[in-house]
N, C-alpha and C positions, 0 to 999 in steps of 0.2 A: 504493500500500500504506500509506504514511504517512498519507494522507488518511483511509483507512478506519479506521485505528487511532484517529485523532483523533476521528472521528465516533462510534465505539463508546464512547470514553472520555467524550465529551460527553453521549451518550445515557445512559450509566450515571450520570453526575453528576446529570442531570435526574431520573432515576428515584429516586436517593437523596434529592434535594431533596423530591420528592413524598412519600416515606415519612416524612421528618422533619416536613413540614407536617401530614400526617395525625396524627402522634404529638402535635404541639403542640395541635391541635384537641381531641382526646379528653382530653388531660390538663387543659386549662383547664375543660372541662365537668365532669370528675370533681372537680376542686378545689372548684368552686362547690357541688356536691352534698354533698361531705364536710364543708365548712365549716358549711353549714346543719344537717346532721345532727348534727355534733359539738356545736353550740350547743344544739340541741333535746334531745339525749340527755344532755348534761353530761359527755361523754367527752373527757378531755384527750388520750388516745391517738389518738382519731379526729381531733381538731383537729390534733395533731402530724403525723398522716399527711397531712392536708389541706395543712398548711403545706409539708411536704416535697414533696407533689405539685405545689404551686404552683412550687416551685423546679425540679421536673422540667420543667414547661412553660417556665419562663424559661431553663433550661439548654438546652432544645431550640431556643428562639428564638435564643439566642446561638450555638449550634452551627450552625444554619441560616444565620445571617448570616455567620459565619466561613467557611463553605464557599463562599458566594458571593463574599466579598471575596478569599479565597485564590486564586480562579481569575483574578484580574486580572493582566494581563501587567506586567512590570517597566516602570518609567517613570523620569523624572528625579528624582522625589521618593523612590521606593523602587527602587533599582537592583537589589536582590535579588528584587524582586517582593513580593507580598503573602501568600506561602504561610505565613508565621509567624502570620497571623491565627488559624489553627486552634490553634496552641500557646498563644497568649494567651487564646483562648476556653476552652481546657482549664484554664488557671490560674484564670480567673475562676470556672469551675464548681466546681472542687475547693475553692477558698477559700470559696465560698458554702456548700458542703456542710458544711465544718468549722464555720462560723459558725452554721448551722442546728442542727447537732448540739449545740453548746454551749448554744444557746438552749433546746433541748429538755431538756437536763440541768437547767438552772436552773428551768424550769417544772415538771419532774418532782419536784424537791426540794420546791417549794412545795406541790404536790398531795399528796405523801407526808406532809407535816406537817399538812395540812388536808384529809383525804379528804372527798369529796362523793358524793352518789348518782349512779349512772350507769344509763341505760336500755340494758340489754344487748342487747335485740332490735334496736334501731336500729343499734347498733354493729356487730353481726354481719352484718346485711343489707347495710349500706353498705360495710363493709370487704370483703365478698364480691364486690360489684360492682367495687370498687376493684382487687381482686386480678386479676379478669378483664381489666380495662382496662390495668393496669400490665403484665401479662404480654403483652398484645397490643402495647403500645408497645415493650416490650423486644424482642419478636420482629421488629417493623418495622425496628429499627435495629441488630440484632445483627450481621448480616453486615458492615455498614459499620464497626462498632466495632473489628474486627480490624486495620484498616489506618489508623486515625486516633485519636490520643490525644484529640482534640476530641470525636469521637462516642463514644469510650470513656468519657469523663467523663460525658456525658449518659446513656449506657447504664447507668452505675453508679447515677446518680440513680434510674433506673427499677427496676433490680434491687433496690436498697435499699428502694424504696417497696413493691415486691411483697412483700419479706420483712416489711416493716412491716405490711402488710395481713394477712399470715398471723398475725403476733403479735397484732394488734388483734382478730382473730377469736377467737383463743385467750382473750384477756382478756375479751371480751364473753361468751364461753361460760362462763367461770369465774364471772363476775358473776351470770349467770343461774342457774347451778347452786348456787353457794355464797354469793352476795352478798359476795364477797371484793373489796372496793373498792381495796385496796392494789395489786392486780394491775395496775390502770391506770397508775400512775406507774412500776411495775417494768417493764412492757412499753415504756414511753417511754424508760427508761434503756437497754434492750436495743437499741431502734432507733437511739438516739443513738450507742451504742458501736459498732454495726455500721457506721454511716456514717463515724465518725471513723477506724476502722481502715482501711477501704478508701480513703478520701480521702487519708490520710497516705501510703498506698502509691502512689497515682497522682500526687500533687503533686510528689514528688521528681524523677522523670524529666522532668516538665514544666519545673520550674525549671532543671534541668541543661541542657536545650536552650536555654532563654532566656539562660542565663549563658554560652553558647558553649562548654559543656563538650565534651570529646572523647568520642566514642561508645565503647562496649565492643567493638563490632565494626564496622570493623576496629580492632584495638588499635594505638596509636601505635607501640609498640616493634616490632611485626611489620611495619608499613608502612615504618618507617625502615630496618629490616634488609633488606627487599626492595629498597628504593632503593639501598642500599649494594652490593647484588649486581649491579647493572646495570653493564655494561662502560662505562667512561668517567667513572663517578662516583667522585670521590675522597673527598667528604665531603658530608653534608647537615646543615644547621643552620637556625636561625631558623624552625622549623616551627610551623605552626598547623593543627590538625585540629578541625573543628567540624561541627555539623549546622545546615544552613540551616533545615530543618524535620525532622519525625520520620523521614522516609525518604530524606533527601538529605544526603549528607556532602560537605564541601568541604575542600580541602587547599591550603596555601600554604607555600612554603619556598624557601630558597636552596640551590643545587646547585653545589658546588665541583667543577670539572672537572679530569680528568687532562690533562697537556700534549698538544697536538696533537689535541684532540677537537673534532669538528664539533658546535657548540652546537645548531644547528637539528635535526640528526638525533638527538642525545641527548635533547633536549626531547621530540621525537616519540615516542621509545622509552619515556620515563618516563610520558608522558600515556597511551600505549597500555596500559602495565602497570597504572597506577592504575585505568583504566576496566575492563579485562578481569578483573583479579585482585581488586580491592577495590570495584568498582562506583562509583568516584568519577569523575563526569563533569565536575565543576567543580574545576579545579586551576590555581593561579597559581604559576609557577616563575621565580625570578630566577637566570639562569645566570651563573656566575662563572668565567671562564677562568683558567688558571693565572696566579698573580701578582696577582689582583684580589679575593682572598677578604677577607671582613670581618676587621677587626683583632682583635676579640675575639669570635669566634663562639661562641654557646651553642646547644645543641640545640633548646631550646624558647623561643619568644618572640623578643623584640627586633625 
């Protein structure tokens, strides 16, 4: 049964890898088309969309590499394994998004101060093609984004780019109808603002995991209270609760025991409770028989 589950998981991983690889290919092709069209048409919004689309392709390459690295087993160099590679990839992708957004703002300011002519037809047609491809890419990786902050960051790149394509189509249409050149930098500002807002929302939980922050669920207070309710536990201190990666929580702590308590049996009860009630499979417990408790125990750390 365990073998079948592993085989299914491995097959799902390979299927996900193929979807990411396809997404990389179409995004690189689209970037080249948008860059050329942006230069020919003179549209900064289209070039901005192309630059962002290039970041989409790079973000997917990083996400793809992180998925592969993250599946490596633990070894002497990485005793926790390589699963945090996906968290690191998410941080890189969110940081890249923020840098790109700030660059677009700077370019938009320059274009607003010095408006130039824009070929609206090229802008509308190419942005329309981009919207189709961005939507296809987002569809390819949407299912995987629900369970991985790494893929979620790459997914945000594509959603933001699809929104950018819609905005560029609107800009090109207004230029065609009214020759309103200022709409080009205004649309660039909207794209940049959208990217900044979403990237700031995504980067915070990513940094929290990398900083060994405790998760919201389970809450540390609830976990400590549950440990205190177990028969034979007198006190719990020096606790650490952190995420090894997005969906795996680890716990470490000292357990002061009541007199005449079987340490092995108590440890087994604690581990069983942590696994069944809080889904914590990785726990390290230092059992302290009566009279051997730390001199100055504090609940957290040490």
